[in-house]
C-alpha positions as CSV (number, residue, x, y, z in Angstrom):
1,M,-7.7,-0.5,8.0
2,K,-6.9,1.3,5.2
3,I,-8.0,5.5,5.4
4,K,-7.8,7.4,1.9
5,R,-7.6,10.7,3.2
6,V,-9.1,13.6,0.6
7,A,-8.7,17.1,0.9
8,L,-11.5,19.0,2.0
9,T,-11.1,21.0,-1.2
10,C,-11.2,18.3,-3.4
11,T,-14.4,16.8,-1.3
12,V,-16.2,20.4,-2.1
13,A,-15.1,19.5,-5.8
14,L,-16.4,16.5,-5.7
15,A,-19.9,17.4,-4.3
16,A,-20.0,20.5,-6.5
17,A,-19.6,18.5,-10.0
18,L,-22.3,15.6,-8.4
19,G,-24.5,18.8,-7.5
20,L,-24.2,17.4,-3.7
21,A,-23.8,19.6,-0.5
22,A,-20.3,18.9,0.8
23,P,-20.3,17.3,3.8
24,A,-19.3,19.7,6.5
25,G,-16.1,19.0,7.9
26,A,-15.7,15.2,7.0
27,T,-12.9,14.4,4.9
28,D,-11.5,10.6,5.5
29,Y,-13.2,8.3,3.8
30,I,-13.3,4.3,3.7
31,T,-12.0,2.7,1.0
32,D,-11.2,-1.0,1.8
33,G,-13.9,-2.5,1.9
34,S,-15.6,-2.6,5.7
35,A,-18.6,-0.9,4.8
36,A,-20.9,-3.4,3.2
37,P,-21.9,-3.4,-0.7
38,Y,-25.5,-2.1,-1.2
39,D,-27.2,-4.9,-2.8
40,R,-29.6,-3.7,-4.7
41,Q,-31.4,-7.2,-5.6
42,A,-32.2,-8.1,-2.1
43,A,-33.4,-4.2,-1.7
44,V,-35.5,-5.1,-4.2
45,D,-37.0,-7.8,-2.9
46,W,-37.6,-6.8,-0.2
47,A,-39.5,-4.1,-1.4
48,K,-41.2,-6.4,-3.8
49,Q,-42.6,-8.8,-1.3
50,H,-44.0,-5.8,1.2
51,A,-45.4,-3.6,-0.7
52,Q,-49.0,-4.6,-0.2
53,D,-48.0,-4.8,3.6
54,P,-50.6,-2.5,5.9
55,T,-48.2,0.5,6.6
56,P,-46.7,0.8,10.2
57,F,-48.4,4.6,10.3
58,P,-49.6,7.3,8.1
59,A,-47.5,8.0,4.6
60,A,-45.1,5.9,5.8
61,C,-43.1,5.7,2.2
62,T,-39.5,7.0,3.6
63,W,-39.5,4.1,6.0
64,F,-40.8,1.7,3.5
65,V,-37.5,2.8,0.6
66,S,-35.3,2.6,4.7
67,E,-36.8,-0.8,5.3
68,A,-35.3,-2.1,1.7
69,L,-32.2,-0.4,2.1
70,W,-31.7,-2.2,5.1
71,A,-32.7,-5.3,3.5
72,G,-29.6,-3.8,1.0
73,H,-27.0,-4.7,3.3
74,M,-27.2,-0.8,4.4
75,Q,-25.6,-0.2,7.7
76,Q,-27.6,1.0,10.3
77,D,-26.0,4.0,12.4
78,A,-27.0,6.5,15.3
79,E,-28.1,9.3,12.9
80,W,-30.4,6.2,10.3
81,T,-31.1,3.4,12.9
82,S,-34.8,1.5,13.2
83,Q,-33.8,1.6,16.9
84,D,-35.8,3.4,19.3
85,G,-38.0,6.0,18.0
86,H,-39.0,9.9,18.0
87,G,-42.1,12.5,18.1
88,L,-44.8,13.2,19.9
89,L,-47.2,10.5,21.4
90,W,-49.6,11.5,18.8
91,Q,-47.3,11.6,15.7
92,H,-44.3,8.9,16.9
93,R,-42.2,7.3,14.4
94,P,-40.0,4.3,14.9
95,G,-36.4,4.6,14.7
96,T,-34.5,8.1,13.7
97,A,-35.6,10.9,11.5
98,S,-33.5,10.0,9.0
99,A,-35.4,6.7,8.7
100,T,-38.7,8.4,8.4
101,A,-38.8,11.6,6.9
102,A,-38.1,12.0,3.1
103,Q,-35.6,14.7,3.2
104,P,-33.6,13.5,6.2
105,L,-33.2,10.6,4.6
106,L,-31.8,12.4,1.4
107,D,-29.6,14.4,2.9
108,Y,-28.4,11.1,4.9
109,I,-27.8,9.2,2.0
110,N,-26.0,12.2,-0.1
111,R,-23.6,13.1,3.7
112,R,-22.7,9.2,4.5
113,Y,-22.0,8.2,0.5
114,P,-20.7,11.3,-1.2
115,L,-20.6,9.2,-4.4
116,T,-24.6,9.2,-4.8
117,Q,-26.0,10.7,-8.2
118,T,-29.0,12.9,-8.1
119,T,-31.1,13.2,-11.2
120,P,-33.4,15.9,-11.9
121,L,-36.1,14.8,-13.4
122,D,-38.2,17.7,-15.0
123,A,-41.7,17.9,-17.1
124,N,-39.9,16.0,-20.1
125,R,-39.0,13.0,-18.3
126,F,-42.9,12.7,-17.2
127,R,-43.9,13.5,-20.5
128,S,-40.8,10.5,-22.2
129,N,-40.8,8.4,-19.3
130,A,-38.2,7.0,-19.9
131,V,-34.8,7.7,-16.9
132,P,-32.1,5.3,-19.2
133,E,-30.0,6.8,-15.6
134,A,-32.4,4.0,-13.2
135,E,-31.3,1.2,-12.3
136,P,-33.5,-1.3,-9.4
137,G,-32.7,-0.7,-6.5
138,D,-32.7,3.6,-6.9
139,I,-35.0,6.2,-5.3
140,I,-37.3,8.5,-7.3
141,A,-38.2,11.3,-4.4
142,Y,-41.5,13.2,-5.9
143,D,-42.6,16.8,-5.4
144,W,-46.1,17.4,-6.2
145,Q,-46.3,20.7,-5.8
146,N,-42.8,21.4,-7.5
147,D,-42.6,23.7,-4.8
148,G,-38.7,22.1,-3.9
149,E,-39.5,20.2,-0.6
150,V,-39.8,16.7,-1.0
151,D,-43.2,14.8,-0.1
152,H,-42.9,11.3,-1.2
153,L,-40.1,8.0,-1.7
154,S,-40.4,5.2,-3.7
155,L,-37.7,2.6,-4.7
156,V,-37.0,1.5,-8.8
157,V,-38.1,-2.5,-8.8
158,D,-38.2,-3.4,-12.3
159,I,-37.4,-1.6,-15.5
160,A,-39.8,-1.6,-18.1
161,D,-39.4,-1.3,-22.1
162,G,-38.5,2.1,-22.7
163,Q,-36.3,2.5,-20.2
164,Y,-39.4,3.0,-18.1
165,P,-38.6,3.0,-14.3
166,E,-41.1,0.8,-12.2
167,I,-41.4,1.6,-8.4
168,A,-42.8,0.0,-4.7
169,E,-43.8,2.0,-2.6
170,W,-46.2,2.8,0.8
171,G,-48.2,6.0,1.1
172,V,-51.5,5.3,-0.4
173,A,-53.7,6.1,2.6
174,D,-57.8,7.0,2.0
175,W,-59.4,9.4,4.1
176,N,-62.6,8.4,5.8
177,P,-65.3,10.5,4.8
178,L,-64.9,12.0,8.4
179,G,-61.1,13.0,8.0
180,V,-59.6,10.3,9.8
181,I,-56.8,8.8,8.1
182,N,-56.8,4.7,7.6
183,R,-54.1,3.4,9.2
184,N,-54.1,-0.1,7.9
185,A,-54.2,1.1,4.8
186,T,-52.3,-0.9,1.4
187,T,-50.7,0.1,-1.8
188,P,-53.4,-2.0,-3.9
189,Y,-50.7,-2.7,-6.3
190,A,-47.1,-4.4,-5.7
191,K,-45.4,-1.7,-8.1
192,R,-46.6,1.4,-10.8
193,G,-44.6,3.2,-13.3
194,W,-43.1,6.1,-11.6
195,T,-45.0,8.5,-13.8
196,Y,-48.4,6.8,-13.6
197,S,-51.0,7.0,-10.6
198,E,-52.7,4.0,-9.7
199,K,-54.5,5.1,-7.1
200,N,-56.2,7.4,-9.6
201,H,-55.7,5.6,-13.2
202,N,-53.8,8.2,-14.4
203,W,-50.9,10.1,-15.4
204,L,-49.7,12.0,-12.2
205,Q,-48.9,14.9,-14.6
206,S,-53.0,14.9,-14.9
207,V,-53.8,14.5,-11.3
208,E,-55.2,17.7,-10.0
209,E,-53.0,17.2,-7.0
210,T,-49.4,16.3,-8.8
211,R,-50.5,18.2,-12.4
212,N,-47.1,20.1,-11.1
213,V,-45.0,17.1,-10.0
214,S,-41.3,17.0,-10.4
215,A,-39.0,14.2,-9.2
216,K,-35.4,13.3,-8.8
217,L,-33.7,9.8,-9.3
218,I,-31.5,9.0,-6.2
219,H,-28.8,6.8,-8.0
220,I,-26.6,5.1,-4.9
221,D,-22.9,4.2,-4.3
222,T,-21.3,2.7,-1.4
223,R,-17.6,2.9,-3.1
224,N,-16.9,5.6,-0.5
225,V,-18.7,5.8,2.9
226,T,-17.8,9.5,4.7
227,T,-16.7,8.9,8.4
228,F,-18.7,11.4,10.6
């Protein structure tokens, strides 16, 4: 196996240029193709096929994205895996935290694949709808209150006219009058426009709970893989 050794200063510079956090102490990248390339079409096919499945637990958007990425041949490891589980008995989740929680998954992808690019999608993007940087197989991460915390993940599955990404997702769950979530909630659509709420039949920035929404596009690039 050929390993390209990169000086830590170069790693920091590259991360800064891409707007990413530099992986602490990690300076080796696999460059011989031993890590399987990301099969975007396979990930998209899985997402389209399973978007309307019953969700395995409430707010399972990250698990949906993880499953799609694994279907696209992105490799599991000890930090990002479907094996075992975590959490308390009444909040048990499958796999590791990075497989089911939005920010840990994004942090993992950025550290594991340092060429991955993050593009902020601000209010102007929500008005124009166009994201020319997007490709099927990318992730769109939503911050509903624009408070810096990622609340929801989805997978880009198509690009409509006007360079308008369409996404598939899990996470559309309703609460009954007693305040109990429907654990068998399904997403009643296979995909939606990334700025449109199919649940509310309105633009996200016009829906009360998401009117301050911001987002970011995560363009996955697996050509270099950080070894820990």
